[in-house]
C-alpha positions, 0 to 999 in steps of 0.5 A, a space after each residue: 174417940 181415943 184409941 182403945 186397941 191396936 187390932 179387933 178382929 170382929 164376927 169370928 167364930 173363934 174356936 177356944 177355953 169357951 168353946 166356939 162362938 161369934 165373938 170379937 178379939 181386941 189386941 194392945 201391945 201384941 196381947 189379947 186385951 178383951 174377949 166379948 162383944 166389941 161392938 162399940 170398942 175402937 182400935 186402931 184396926 178392925 178386920 172383920 173375919 164373919 165366917 170364917 174360923 180363928 183358932 190359936 196360934 197354931 204351933 208347929 213342934 217338930 221342924 228341920 230348917 237346915 241351917 246352918 250348914 245345908 242352906 241349900 235345901 232350906 234356912 230360917 228364913 224360908 222355913 219361916 215363911 212357909 210356916 207361916 203362909 200355911 197358918 202356923 205361929 210356932 215353931 220348935 226346931 230340930 237339932 240336927 244342924 251343921 254343926 250340930 246344936 249342942 251348946 248354949 252357943 249354938 242356941 244363941 246362934 240359932 236365935 239371933 239368926 232367927 230373930 226378925 228373919 223368921 215370919 213366926 216365932 221359934 225356939 230351938 232343941 238342943 241335942 244331947 250326944 255321948 260326950 255333952 250330958 255335963 253341959 245339958 242343964 245349961 243347954 236347957 236353961 238357954 233362952 229359946 231352948 224348947 227342951 232336948 232331943 235323942 235320936 235313938 236311931 240313926 241320925 247325923 254327925 254325933 247326935 247318935 244315943 242308942 245305949 241304955 246307961 248314955 240315955 239314962 245319963 242324958 235323962 238323969 243329967 235334966 229336968 225338962 221333957 226330952 224328946 226322943 226319936 224312937 227307933 232301936 239302933 241295933 235292930 235297924 244295923 241288923 237289918 240294914 241288907 233288906 234296904 233295897 237298893 232302887 226299891 224304895 218300897 224296902 224302905 218300911 221292911 228295913 227300919 220296920 215296926 218292930 225297930 219303933 217298938 222294941 225302942 219304945 217299950 226301952 225309953 218308957 223303962 229308962 223314962 221311969 227309971 230315972 223318974 223323968 218326962 218323955 216325948 216320944 215324936 212321930 209315931 208310926 205303929 199302931 203297937 206302939 199306942 197301947 205301950 204309951 196308953 199305960 204310961 201317960 204319967 211320963 210319956 206324951 205322944 207325936 204323930 205327924 200328917 204324913 203318918 195319918 195320911 199317907 200309907 204303905 204301898 200306895 204312896 211308895 207306887 206313886 211318890 217313890 223316894 218323896 216318900 220315904 222318911 224316918 220312921 217310914 209311912 207304913 202300912 193303912 193297918 198302922 195308918 188306922 192304928 194311929 187314928 184310933 189312938 189319937 180318938 183314944 185320946 193317946 196323942 197330945 201333938 200333930 207336928 210335921 217333921 218339916 225335913 226338906 231335901 231338894 228333888 235332886 238329892 231325893 232323885 237318888 236311887 234307894 237308900 242314897 236317897 235322903 229320908 225327910 220332907 217338908 210339912 209345915 205350910 201342908 200340915 193346917 190345911 192337910 188337917 183341917 181336910 181331916 177334920 171336913 171329912 169328919 176324922 176328928 174335931 176342930 176343937 181335937 185339932 187346936 188341942 194336938 197344935 195349940 193347947 197341947 204343946 203348951 202343955 207338955 213344953 210350957 210356954 209361956 202365954 201361947 197356946 190359948 185364946 185367954 187375955 193376957 196371953 200372946 195374940 197369936 191366931 190361926 184363921 182358917 176358912 173352913 169351907 174353901 177348897 183349894 188343890 195344894 201344889 208344889 208352885 204354893 210351896 216356899 220351902 226352898 226344896 219346892 215341892 211337897 207330897 201333896 201335891 194335887 190334892 185338893 183339900 177343905 179348909 185353908 189358912 187365911 191369916 198367920 196372925 203373931 204377937 198382933 202382927 198379921 205375917 199372912 193375909 190371903 196367901 201374901 206375907 206382911 212386907 217385915 218377918 218380926 218373928 221373936 224366942 218363945 219362951 217358955 215356964 220351966 226356963 224364964 230368965 231372972 231379974 
């Protein structure tokens, strides 16, 4: 019999637009070619995935891969390995590299560095500054660009846009949805002395909930004034959820696994500066409020804010210690554990990590298990119990805040456009990552 398909995944528990049920998925030329009973069909390779859940490929829409400029703590290759080992098929990378990603050439340079070095597909944010407003429309049309990122709270180099008039200039210049780090720089400067030397537990005192609420209130007002769409990243407070709920016509919302999993003061007592990130991990009350916002549908996506630093850097006394922690490799197992503990359904997980990113950013042919879409699949064993350990982490930093955490639910396979980038903890011989395309920036022929 002649080969009909390149690959068939047989008898998996598929989670897609049709619900949850056991079915087969066929792949041809990197795309999903058929879904259903394919027991009579033939393929070059048939993989029995009975007992495993087959999800649309997970997108981590906020990572920092540190290349160029800080490759000692991460680079695109190592970050792509971490993503694939963790079941992530696509990532959106942030612009605060050295030099920052603030012109079209910098986007193109990152695309060229990543192609077939990363084990997952990828896109890159362009960074807004007060100087590059005129070229932002060109940046957001550059192939491989997922959108414009605006830092309203402290960042590296020129990437701080803290004044209302400059934020308005950025919003009026662009056409696609802009992503915001929402902490009020003016309040952070006023409260800087509250960050006590050697006391990382004062991090959420300095960068308090009011700094986040003030900035989110401002950016919602500015977005409405400009008539533009915004995406507010890593929400860390209960107080922002009602504000965001009132503005869902213009605002989409991200939170992180760490803001859903860790809580102060325990995280600082246990992890010290390894728990330090911006915006900070806060009290259980704030964590509960974020879960309530997720349950209410206010939260649209989960992003890891993967931001690795070396152990030596993290060991510096606070506040010399840098903010950020790795997360792309642990997003799937940590969140699947929450699914198994009843905090969200597997369908909601898919909505947050596949359908949500597609809906917000307009990825072409990604985010669903549907005929004609890229064959991006995250295949997981919902009954597998594993312990997350530092030695499993592929990131150059070599550590995770979840070291020693037992989880139930584990990625078994990462399939990127029909290629098994990872299978049973083993990476493929070759990386095949390609830039993601977006419907708002499709190439003109």
